[in-house]
N, C-alpha and C positions, 0 to 999 in steps of 0.2 A: 059633824054627822048630825042629821036631823033626828028628832025623837022617834018618828015612825021608822026610820032607817035603822036606828039603834034597837028598836023593839024587834024588827025583822031579824036582825043580826043575832039578838039573844034567842029568839024563837028557833032560829036555825042552829045555834050552837048548843042549846039545851040537850037535845037528844044525844049529840055527840059526846058531851061531857058526862051525861048520865050513864052512857055505855062504858066510858073510861073510868067511872067511879067504883068499879068492882075489881077487887083484887084478882079474882080468877080470870076475868077477861083481860085484864092488864098482862097477866102471865101468858095467856094464849097469844096476844099481840106480840109480846116479847119473843116468844118461841118462833112465830111466823116471820118476825123481823130478822132474827138471827139465823134461822135454819132454812128460811125459804118456804115455799108451798108445802103443806103437809095434809095427810089424811086425818080423819077423826081418829082412826085407830092409832096412828103415830102420836097425835096430840094427847091421846089419853094414856098411852103407855107410860108407865112409872109415875102415874099421877094418882092422887087420892080420890079423884072424881071419876064418875062413870062416863062412858061414851055418850049416854043420853044427856047427862048434864053438860058435857063439852058441846054437844050438838045445840043445846038450848042457848048456851053462852055465845057460840058462833052465830046463831040467828039473831041474837040481839046486836052483836057487833056488825053483822051484815045489814040490819035494819038501820043502823046509824051510819052506814056507808064506810066502815072501817075495814072490812074484809069482803072478799068476793069468793065465789065457789065455781068449780067446773067439774064435769064428770070425766072420770078417767077409768074406763072399764066399768067394774062394779063399785068403785070407790069415788067418793066425792072429795076433791082436793080443794083446800082452803088456802088463800093467800092474801097478804096484806094489801090494802088499798092506799098507797102512799099519798095520793092527792088529798084524801080527807084528813090524814094526819097532818099534812102541811097546813090545811086550813085550821085545824086545832092550834097549831103552832102560831099562826097569824092572830087568831083570836087572843091567845095568852100575850102575844107581844103588844097588841092593842091595849089590853087591860094594863099591862105593865106601864106602857107609855102614859095612859091616863092617871095611873097612880104617881108616876114621877112628876107629871104636871101638877097634880094636886098638892103634893109634898113641896114642890118648889114654890107654889102660891103660899102655902102655910109658912114656909121658912121666910119669904119676904115679908109677910104680915108680922111675924114675931120679931124679926130684925128691925122693923120700922117703929115698933112700939117703944116709948121711952122707958 
């Protein structure tokens, strides 16, 4: 991968992982993943956070491409965007592969030394 391509990949991945770096947003993603599309009312029920805070977090997740919304009557329904999560998984797999390669090179170097 060229340096400019790597920089582009990092620039594209940064907002995604910034959005995933919040415990509340991870909890919302988990609920949407396990329960399917939900309204803000349902997402805030039984939670310590307000509907306004849930909305703010959902907008941050939407900005990162992790969720999308649609209108259903008077409610806005939010659902997981699985393609973007798959992209996050691919980023992590790529980083893991790079670490494995670096550790392999280090092992070879250490084993060669007298």
